[in-house]
PDB file of N, CA, C and O in Angstrom:
ATOM      1  N   MET A   1      -7.919  -7.864   5.584  1.00  0.00           N
ATOM      2  CA  MET A   1      -8.586  -7.113   6.607  1.00  0.00           C
ATOM      3  C   MET A   1      -8.626  -5.637   6.249  1.00  0.00           C
ATOM      4  O   MET A   1      -7.731  -5.112   5.587  1.00  0.00           O
ATOM      5  N   ALA A   2      -9.671  -4.992   6.697  1.00  0.00           N
ATOM      6  CA  ALA A   2      -9.845  -3.542   6.466  1.00  0.00           C
ATOM      7  C   ALA A   2     -10.223  -2.907   7.768  1.00  0.00           C
ATOM      8  O   ALA A   2     -10.965  -3.492   8.557  1.00  0.00           O
ATOM      9  N   TRP A   3      -9.712  -1.688   8.012  1.00  0.00           N
ATOM     10  CA  TRP A   3      -9.983  -0.931   9.236  1.00  0.00           C
ATOM     11  C   TRP A   3     -10.408   0.454   8.901  1.00  0.00           C
ATOM     12  O   TRP A   3      -9.973   1.049   7.915  1.00  0.00           O
ATOM     13  N   LEU A   4     -11.256   0.952   9.730  1.00  0.00           N
ATOM     14  CA  LEU A   4     -11.702   2.344   9.631  1.00  0.00           C
ATOM     15  C   LEU A   4     -11.584   2.936  11.012  1.00  0.00           C
ATOM     16  O   LEU A   4     -12.236   2.460  11.941  1.00  0.00           O
ATOM     17  N   HIS A   5     -10.760   3.975  11.178  1.00  0.00           N
ATOM     18  CA  HIS A   5     -10.589   4.619  12.451  1.00  0.00           C
ATOM     19  C   HIS A   5     -11.144   6.050  12.361  1.00  0.00           C
ATOM     20  O   HIS A   5     -10.684   6.872  11.569  1.00  0.00           O
ATOM     21  N   ILE A   6     -12.136   6.305  13.196  1.00  0.00           N
ATOM     22  CA  ILE A   6     -12.814   7.613  13.188  1.00  0.00           C
ATOM     23  C   ILE A   6     -12.542   8.366  14.496  1.00  0.00           C
ATOM     24  O   ILE A   6     -12.680   7.810  15.585  1.00  0.00           O
ATOM     25  N   VAL A   7     -12.164   9.608  14.370  1.00  0.00           N
ATOM     26  CA  VAL A   7     -11.979  10.446  15.563  1.00  0.00           C
ATOM     27  C   VAL A   7     -12.920  11.627  15.363  1.00  0.00           C
ATOM     28  O   VAL A   7     -12.775  12.406  14.421  1.00  0.00           O
ATOM     29  N   ALA A   8     -13.891  11.740  16.271  1.00  0.00           N
ATOM     30  CA  ALA A   8     -14.913  12.799  16.186  1.00  0.00           C
ATOM     31  C   ALA A   8     -14.945  13.487  17.534  1.00  0.00           C
ATOM     32  O   ALA A   8     -15.752  13.114  18.385  1.00  0.00           O
ATOM     33  N   PRO A   9     -14.101  14.473  17.758  1.00  0.00           N
ATOM     34  CA  PRO A   9     -14.069  15.227  19.018  1.00  0.00           C
ATOM     35  C   PRO A   9     -15.416  15.880  19.320  1.00  0.00           C
ATOM     36  O   PRO A   9     -16.068  16.401  18.415  1.00  0.00           O
ATOM     37  N   PRO A  10     -15.837  15.856  20.591  1.00  0.00           N
ATOM     38  CA  PRO A  10     -17.097  16.459  20.950  1.00  0.00           C
ATOM     39  C   PRO A  10     -17.129  17.985  21.023  1.00  0.00           C
ATOM     40  O   PRO A  10     -18.205  18.582  21.056  1.00  0.00           O
ATOM     41  N   SER A  11     -15.947  18.619  21.049  1.00  0.00           N
ATOM     42  CA  SER A  11     -15.938  20.053  21.230  1.00  0.00           C
ATOM     43  C   SER A  11     -16.180  20.786  19.923  1.00  0.00           C
ATOM     44  O   SER A  11     -15.746  20.346  18.858  1.00  0.00           O
ATOM     45  N   TYR A  12     -16.877  21.907  20.018  1.00  0.00           N
ATOM     46  CA  TYR A  12     -17.200  22.735  18.869  1.00  0.00           C
ATOM     47  C   TYR A  12     -15.915  23.329  18.279  1.00  0.00           C
ATOM     48  O   TYR A  12     -15.029  23.741  19.027  1.00  0.00           O
ATOM     49  N   GLY A  13     -15.810  23.375  16.981  1.00  0.00           N
ATOM     50  CA  GLY A  13     -14.656  23.942  16.306  1.00  0.00           C
ATOM     51  C   GLY A  13     -13.534  22.957  16.013  1.00  0.00           C
ATOM     52  O   GLY A  13     -12.538  23.313  15.383  1.00  0.00           O
ATOM     53  N   THR A  14     -13.693  21.732  16.466  1.00  0.00           N
ATOM     54  CA  THR A  14     -12.712  20.686  16.197  1.00  0.00           C
ATOM     55  C   THR A  14     -13.223  19.804  15.136  1.00  0.00           C
ATOM     56  O   THR A  14     -14.349  19.316  15.237  1.00  0.00           O
ATOM     57  N   SER A  15     -12.432  19.560  14.081  1.00  0.00           N
ATOM     58  CA  SER A  15     -12.943  18.749  13.008  1.00  0.00           C
ATOM     59  C   SER A  15     -12.624  17.264  13.176  1.00  0.00           C
ATOM     60  O   SER A  15     -11.597  16.886  13.740  1.00  0.00           O
ATOM     61  N   PRO A  16     -13.529  16.448  12.672  1.00  0.00           N
ATOM     62  CA  PRO A  16     -13.344  14.980  12.749  1.00  0.00           C
ATOM     63  C   PRO A  16     -12.270  14.558  11.733  1.00  0.00           C
ATOM     64  O   PRO A  16     -11.976  15.266  10.770  1.00  0.00           O
ATOM     65  N   SER A  17     -11.713  13.400  11.986  1.00  0.00           N
ATOM     66  CA  SER A  17     -10.758  12.807  11.041  1.00  0.00           C
ATOM     67  C   SER A  17     -11.021  11.336  10.917  1.00  0.00           C
ATOM     68  O   SER A  17     -11.539  10.705  11.838  1.00  0.00           O
ATOM     69  N   VAL A  18     -10.650  10.765   9.732  1.00  0.00           N
ATOM     70  CA  VAL A  18     -10.927   9.362   9.457  1.00  0.00           C
ATOM     71  C   VAL A  18      -9.675   8.821   8.727  1.00  0.00           C
ATOM     72  O   VAL A  18      -9.073   9.492   7.888  1.00  0.00           O
ATOM     73  N   ARG A  19      -9.319   7.575   9.092  1.00  0.00           N
ATOM     74  CA  ARG A  19      -8.283   6.905   8.356  1.00  0.00           C
ATOM     75  C   ARG A  19      -8.795   5.523   7.943  1.00  0.00           C
ATOM     76  O   ARG A  19      -9.394   4.819   8.755  1.00  0.00           O
ATOM     77  N   SER A  20      -8.564   5.133   6.689  1.00  0.00           N
ATOM     78  CA  SER A  20      -9.030   3.888   6.097  1.00  0.00           C
ATOM     79  C   SER A  20      -7.817   3.068   5.699  1.00  0.00           C
ATOM     80  O   SER A  20      -7.004   3.513   4.888  1.00  0.00           O
ATOM     81  N   TRP A  21      -7.686   1.871   6.264  1.00  0.00           N
ATOM     82  CA  TRP A  21      -6.596   0.955   5.907  1.00  0.00           C
ATOM     83  C   TRP A  21      -7.179  -0.346   5.338  1.00  0.00           C
ATOM     84  O   TRP A  21      -8.297  -0.738   5.670  1.00  0.00           O
ATOM     85  N   CYS A  22      -6.412  -0.990   4.493  1.00  0.00           N
ATOM     86  CA  CYS A  22      -6.801  -2.319   3.949  1.00  0.00           C
ATOM     87  C   CYS A  22      -5.539  -3.121   3.713  1.00  0.00           C
ATOM     88  O   CYS A  22      -4.465  -2.554   3.508  1.00  0.00           O
ATOM     89  N   SER A  23      -5.660  -4.410   3.740  1.00  0.00           N
ATOM     90  CA  SER A  23      -4.531  -5.339   3.518  1.00  0.00           C
ATOM     91  C   SER A  23      -4.042  -5.245   2.086  1.00  0.00           C
ATOM     92  O   SER A  23      -2.944  -5.709   1.778  1.00  0.00           O
ATOM     93  N   CYS A  24      -4.837  -4.651   1.201  1.00  0.00           N
ATOM     94  CA  CYS A  24      -4.408  -4.513  -0.204  1.00  0.00           C
ATOM     95  C   CYS A  24      -3.424  -3.362  -0.400  1.00  0.00           C
ATOM     96  O   CYS A  24      -2.891  -3.179  -1.494  1.00  0.00           O
ATOM     97  N   GLY A  25      -3.183  -2.585   0.662  1.00  0.00           N
ATOM     98  CA  GLY A  25      -2.260  -1.476   0.569  1.00  0.00           C
ATOM     99  C   GLY A  25      -2.920  -0.086   0.665  1.00  0.00           C
ATOM    100  O   GLY A  25      -2.236   0.937   0.677  1.00  0.00           O
ATOM    101  N   ARG A  26      -4.196  -0.075   0.731  1.00  0.00           N
ATOM    102  CA  ARG A  26      -4.965   1.163   0.853  1.00  0.00           C
ATOM    103  C   ARG A  26      -4.624   1.808   2.204  1.00  0.00           C
ATOM    104  O   ARG A  26      -4.612   1.139   3.238  1.00  0.00           O
ATOM    105  N   ASP A  27      -4.346   3.119   2.176  1.00  0.00           N
ATOM    106  CA  ASP A  27      -4.079   3.852   3.414  1.00  0.00           C
ATOM    107  C   ASP A  27      -4.472   5.322   3.093  1.00  0.00           C
ATOM    108  O   ASP A  27      -3.663   6.085   2.565  1.00  0.00           O
ATOM    109  N   LEU A  28      -5.717   5.695   3.421  1.00  0.00           N
ATOM    110  CA  LEU A  28      -6.237   7.007   3.119  1.00  0.00           C
ATOM    111  C   LEU A  28      -6.574   7.739   4.414  1.00  0.00           C
ATOM    112  O   LEU A  28      -6.947   7.119   5.410  1.00  0.00           O
ATOM    113  N   PHE A  29      -6.438   9.068   4.390  1.00  0.00           N
ATOM    114  CA  PHE A  29      -6.785   9.910   5.544  1.00  0.00           C
ATOM    115  C   PHE A  29      -7.604  11.084   5.059  1.00  0.00           C
ATOM    116  O   PHE A  29      -7.381  11.599   3.963  1.00  0.00           O
ATOM    117  N   ALA A  30      -8.550  11.506   5.872  1.00  0.00           N
ATOM    118  CA  ALA A  30      -9.365  12.669   5.591  1.00  0.00           C
ATOM    119  C   ALA A  30      -9.667  13.412   6.876  1.00  0.00           C
ATOM    120  O   ALA A  30      -9.917  12.809   7.919  1.00  0.00           O
ATOM    121  N   ALA A  31      -9.639  14.737   6.783  1.00  0.00           N
ATOM    122  CA  ALA A  31      -9.951  15.575   7.925  1.00  0.00           C
ATOM    123  C   ALA A  31     -11.040  16.584   7.488  1.00  0.00           C
ATOM    124  O   ALA A  31     -11.076  17.026   6.340  1.00  0.00           O
ATOM    125  N   GLY A  32     -11.905  16.921   8.426  1.00  0.00           N
ATOM    126  CA  GLY A  32     -13.048  17.804   8.127  1.00  0.00           C
ATOM    127  C   GLY A  32     -14.287  16.997   7.927  1.00  0.00           C
ATOM    128  O   GLY A  32     -14.230  15.855   7.472  1.00  0.00           O
ATOM    129  N   ARG A  33     -15.429  17.586   8.268  1.00  0.00           N
ATOM    130  CA  ARG A  33     -16.691  16.859   8.228  1.00  0.00           C
ATOM    131  C   ARG A  33     -17.047  16.308   6.848  1.00  0.00           C
ATOM    132  O   ARG A  33     -17.360  15.121   6.751  1.00  0.00           O
ATOM    133  N   ALA A  34     -17.018  17.065   5.828  1.00  0.00           N
ATOM    134  CA  ALA A  34     -17.411  16.605   4.488  1.00  0.00           C
ATOM    135  C   ALA A  34     -16.438  15.544   3.960  1.00  0.00           C
ATOM    136  O   ALA A  34     -16.868  14.542   3.388  1.00  0.00           O
ATOM    137  N   ARG A  35     -15.143  15.756   4.147  1.00  0.00           N
ATOM    138  CA  ARG A  35     -14.178  14.794   3.642  1.00  0.00           C
ATOM    139  C   ARG A  35     -14.218  13.475   4.449  1.00  0.00           C
ATOM    140  O   ARG A  35     -14.050  12.388   3.896  1.00  0.00           O
ATOM    141  N   ALA A  36     -14.442  13.603   5.749  1.00  0.00           N
ATOM    142  CA  ALA A  36     -14.529  12.418   6.604  1.00  0.00           C
ATOM    143  C   ALA A  36     -15.776  11.571   6.198  1.00  0.00           C
ATOM    144  O   ALA A  36     -15.688  10.349   6.080  1.00  0.00           O
ATOM    145  N   LEU A  37     -16.909  12.233   5.993  1.00  0.00           N
ATOM    146  CA  LEU A  37     -18.083  11.480   5.563  1.00  0.00           C
ATOM    147  C   LEU A  37     -17.909  10.834   4.200  1.00  0.00           C
ATOM    148  O   LEU A  37     -18.430   9.746   3.956  1.00  0.00           O
ATOM    149  N   ALA A  38     -17.189  11.490   3.322  1.00  0.00           N
ATOM    150  CA  ALA A  38     -16.948  10.931   1.986  1.00  0.00           C
ATOM    151  C   ALA A  38     -15.985   9.726   2.100  1.00  0.00           C
ATOM    152  O   ALA A  38     -16.157   8.751   1.369  1.00  0.00           O
ATOM    153  N   LEU A  39     -15.019   9.766   2.959  1.00  0.00           N
ATOM    154  CA  LEU A  39     -14.112   8.664   3.137  1.00  0.00           C
ATOM    155  C   LEU A  39     -14.796   7.483   3.763  1.00  0.00           C
ATOM    156  O   LEU A  39     -14.503   6.338   3.420  1.00  0.00           O
ATOM    157  N   ILE A  40     -15.740   7.753   4.715  1.00  0.00           N
ATOM    158  CA  ILE A  40     -16.477   6.652   5.337  1.00  0.00           C
ATOM    159  C   ILE A  40     -17.297   5.906   4.285  1.00  0.00           C
ATOM    160  O   ILE A  40     -17.318   4.676   4.250  1.00  0.00           O
ATOM    161  N   ALA A  41     -17.972   6.679   3.427  1.00  0.00           N
ATOM    162  CA  ALA A  41     -18.738   6.052   2.339  1.00  0.00           C
ATOM    163  C   ALA A  41     -17.824   5.298   1.381  1.00  0.00           C
ATOM    164  O   ALA A  41     -18.163   4.201   0.938  1.00  0.00           O
ATOM    165  N   ASP A  42     -16.684   5.867   1.063  1.00  0.00           N
ATOM    166  CA  ASP A  42     -15.748   5.204   0.159  1.00  0.00           C
ATOM    167  C   ASP A  42     -15.211   3.909   0.761  1.00  0.00           C
ATOM    168  O   ASP A  42     -15.026   2.920   0.053  1.00  0.00           O
ATOM    169  N   HIS A  43     -14.963   3.919   2.058  1.00  0.00           N
ATOM    170  CA  HIS A  43     -14.477   2.743   2.774  1.00  0.00           C
ATOM    171  C   HIS A  43     -15.536   1.601   2.693  1.00  0.00           C
ATOM    172  O   HIS A  43     -15.209   0.434   2.476  1.00  0.00           O
ATOM    173  N   ALA A  44     -16.791   1.996   2.875  1.00  0.00           N
ATOM    174  CA  ALA A  44     -17.854   0.983   2.780  1.00  0.00           C
ATOM    175  C   ALA A  44     -17.931   0.343   1.360  1.00  0.00           C
ATOM    176  O   ALA A  44     -18.155  -0.858   1.209  1.00  0.00           O
ATOM    177  N   GLU A  45     -17.740   1.188   0.353  1.00  0.00           N
ATOM    178  CA  GLU A  45     -17.719   0.691  -1.026  1.00  0.00           C
ATOM    179  C   GLU A  45     -16.486  -0.167  -1.252  1.00  0.00           C
ATOM    180  O   GLU A  45     -16.571  -1.171  -1.960  1.00  0.00           O
ATOM    181  N   HIS A  46     -15.354   0.185  -0.683  1.00  0.00           N
ATOM    182  CA  HIS A  46     -14.124  -0.597  -0.860  1.00  0.00           C
ATOM    183  C   HIS A  46     -14.300  -2.003  -0.292  1.00  0.00           C
ATOM    184  O   HIS A  46     -13.797  -2.972  -0.860  1.00  0.00           O
ATOM    185  N   LEU A  47     -15.019  -2.116   0.837  1.00  0.00           N
ATOM    186  CA  LEU A  47     -15.231  -3.436   1.435  1.00  0.00           C
ATOM    187  C   LEU A  47     -15.870  -4.411   0.475  1.00  0.00           C
ATOM    188  O   LEU A  47     -15.580  -5.606   0.523  1.00  0.00           O
ATOM    189  N   THR A  48     -16.737  -3.922  -0.399  1.00  0.00           N
ATOM    190  CA  THR A  48     -17.407  -4.788  -1.352  1.00  0.00           C
ATOM    191  C   THR A  48     -16.632  -5.003  -2.664  1.00  0.00           C
ATOM    192  O   THR A  48     -16.898  -5.955  -3.397  1.00  0.00           O
ATOM    193  N   SER A  49     -15.677  -4.116  -2.949  1.00  0.00           N
ATOM    194  CA  SER A  49     -15.005  -4.222  -4.247  1.00  0.00           C
ATOM    195  C   SER A  49     -13.537  -4.661  -4.162  1.00  0.00           C
ATOM    196  O   SER A  49     -12.955  -4.981  -5.199  1.00  0.00           O
ATOM    197  N   CYS A  50     -12.909  -4.692  -2.975  1.00  0.00           N
ATOM    198  CA  CYS A  50     -11.528  -5.078  -2.847  1.00  0.00           C
ATOM    199  C   CYS A  50     -11.336  -6.552  -3.173  1.00  0.00           C
ATOM    200  O   CYS A  50     -11.981  -7.418  -2.582  1.00  0.00           O
ATOM    201  N   SER A  51     -10.461  -6.822  -4.100  1.00  0.00           N
ATOM    202  CA  SER A  51     -10.231  -8.223  -4.485  1.00  0.00           C
ATOM    203  C   SER A  51      -9.656  -9.075  -3.350  1.00  0.00           C
ATOM    204  O   SER A  51     -10.008 -10.247  -3.216  1.00  0.00           O
ATOM    205  N   ARG A  52      -8.779  -8.494  -2.539  1.00  0.00           N
ATOM    206  CA  ARG A  52      -8.261  -9.226  -1.400  1.00  0.00           C
ATOM    207  C   ARG A  52      -9.337  -9.638  -0.386  1.00  0.00           C
ATOM    208  O   ARG A  52      -9.323 -10.762   0.116  1.00  0.00           O
ATOM    209  N   LEU A  53     -10.262  -8.729  -0.091  1.00  0.00           N
ATOM    210  CA  LEU A  53     -11.327  -9.030   0.879  1.00  0.00           C
ATOM    211  C   LEU A  53     -12.295  -9.995   0.317  1.00  0.00           C
ATOM    212  O   LEU A  53     -12.744 -10.886   1.038  1.00  0.00           O
ATOM    213  N   THR A  54     -12.656  -9.877  -0.950  1.00  0.00           N
ATOM    214  CA  THR A  54     -13.676 -10.784  -1.525  1.00  0.00           C
ATOM    215  C   THR A  54     -13.098 -12.181  -1.662  1.00  0.00           C
ATOM    216  O   THR A  54     -13.823 -13.165  -1.513  1.00  0.00           O
ATOM    217  N   GLN A  55     -11.804 -12.287  -1.943  1.00  0.00           N
ATOM    218  CA  GLN A  55     -11.162 -13.638  -2.026  1.00  0.00           C
ATOM    219  C   GLN A  55     -11.192 -14.314  -0.683  1.00  0.00           C
ATOM    220  O   GLN A  55     -11.452 -15.514  -0.603  1.00  0.00           O
ATOM    221  N   ARG A  56     -10.934 -13.583   0.368  1.00  0.00           N
ATOM    222  CA  ARG A  56     -10.931 -14.155   1.711  1.00  0.00           C
ATOM    223  C   ARG A  56     -12.363 -14.635   2.075  1.00  0.00           C
ATOM    224  O   ARG A  56     -12.514 -15.701   2.672  1.00  0.00           O
ATOM    225  N   ARG A  57     -13.405 -13.860   1.723  1.00  0.00           N
ATOM    226  CA  ARG A  57     -14.778 -14.248   2.040  1.00  0.00           C
ATOM    227  C   ARG A  57     -15.159 -15.525   1.280  1.00  0.00           C
ATOM    228  O   ARG A  57     -15.803 -16.418   1.832  1.00  0.00           O
ATOM    229  N   GLU A  58     -14.753 -15.598   0.008  1.00  0.00           N
ATOM    230  CA  GLU A  58     -15.065 -16.754  -0.778  1.00  0.00           C
ATOM    231  C   GLU A  58     -14.340 -18.047  -0.274  1.00  0.00           C
ATOM    232  O   GLU A  58     -14.875 -19.150  -0.379  1.00  0.00           O
ATOM    233  N   ALA A  59     -13.146 -17.873   0.257  1.00  0.00           N
ATOM    234  CA  ALA A  59     -12.385 -18.989   0.759  1.00  0.00           C
ATOM    235  C   ALA A  59     -12.960 -19.517   2.073  1.00  0.00           C
ATOM    236  O   ALA A  59     -12.843 -20.702   2.383  1.00  0.00           O
ATOM    237  N   ALA A  60     -13.579 -18.626   2.835  1.00  0.00           N
ATOM    238  CA  ALA A  60     -14.123 -19.046   4.155  1.00  0.00           C
ATOM    239  C   ALA A  60     -15.376 -19.748   4.038  1.00  0.00           C
ATOM    240  O   ALA A  60     -15.950 -20.159   5.047  1.00  0.00           O
TER     241      ALA A  60
END
């Protein structure tokens, strides 16, 4: 399983944060708009390349 938790406060001057977890042991955190967007893109890529996740899909 993989999770992506995004916190994007509506108030001006507050930066978003993102945390990416995966059952393979991945646990990454990013704060700030540019880093948060980069981690979101990286998480999407991880979903297609993680051996644990692809093995589960093939078994199902």
